N, C-alpha and C positions, 0 to 999 in steps of 0.2 A: 403808878406806876410800874408793875414786877414783868423783870427781863430772866428769862431761861439764862443763865450764865455758863449751863453745864459743855457749851463745845467757845466758848470766848476767849477769848486769849488774854492768858492772869496778866501778861502789860498793859491787857485793854483795862483789864480787872482793877485793876490797881487805879490808873489814870485816869478813871468814869467813876469811884464808888469813894475812895479816903482823897477827906476832904482838904487834903495842899495837893491832889491831881490835876496837871492840867485841862483835863476834862468834868473838874466835880461843878462846878459850874456852869455846865450841859444836861447832867443827872438831874441838877435842880430842877433845870428850864421843862427838864421830858413829867418831872412830876408836877408843876403844876399847870402848866399848857398845853392844853385840853384838844390843840389843834395836832400836837408833836404824837404819835407813833416811832414808833422803834419794833427793831427785829436783830437777831443774831447770823449772822449766814456769816460762811465760810473763815470762824472767829473774826469776824468780824462785824463792829454797827452802824446797820441801816437806820437811819435816822425823814422818816418822812416826815411833812409838811399835809398836810389835807388830802393826804393820797398820795402824794409824788416826791419822792427821790430827793433829796437834799444834800446829805447828807455821809459821809461813808468813815466810823472812825477806826483806824486800826491799829495796833497797841505798841510797834515799832515804827510799824512807817507814817507818812506824815497824812491827817481826815485831807483826804477825796472830798471837791466839793463838786455838788454835783451840779443845785440851784442857786444861786442868790440867795440866800437870805439872815438875819440877822442871827443866825448863833455863832453864825462865821467873827461873831466880835465878840460867842461868853472863851476865848482858847484863844489865852494866851501867848506868846513867841515865844 
């Protein structure tokens, strides 16, 4: 999956793309799970499963759960 990071928060980029980032397991899931898609909006990453929004990741704020999904288990707290 390719994501346009032009408008993505730099903090979010570090958390998502660096191997020691807290969201890195989600990035790996986005690469392997064909039911997941993602779009950058307002500097945040909106993640969808089968066309339904499940999670919003921000750089400095806590992740916002929209629907219960197994992706929440991948975020270390």
